[in-house]
C-alpha angles and dihedrals in degrees: 000000000000114000097203119128118264093245091062088067091059112096102174132037118233114243115249115243109253126201118209112255121194098204093245099083097273119121123197112226122217091259092056099256119127123231131190108199092195094062093065093055123072118203101187095120094227131113115249113272115253117243119273095253091053091051090047093052091047090051092050092049092047096245123139122219 
């Protein structure tokens, strides 16, 4: 049996799967839909605002937040 490494038997490299990119942040998925990964991320640096009822209860109880 030949003791060469498995990779030495490979003669061609498989092409990497490429998704279409439009240069404006949108990526076309294999099923044809477009996705912008930046739209799902918010970079405002603030914590999400509590719901109105939570802020109202905090105001009634005298808590700040």
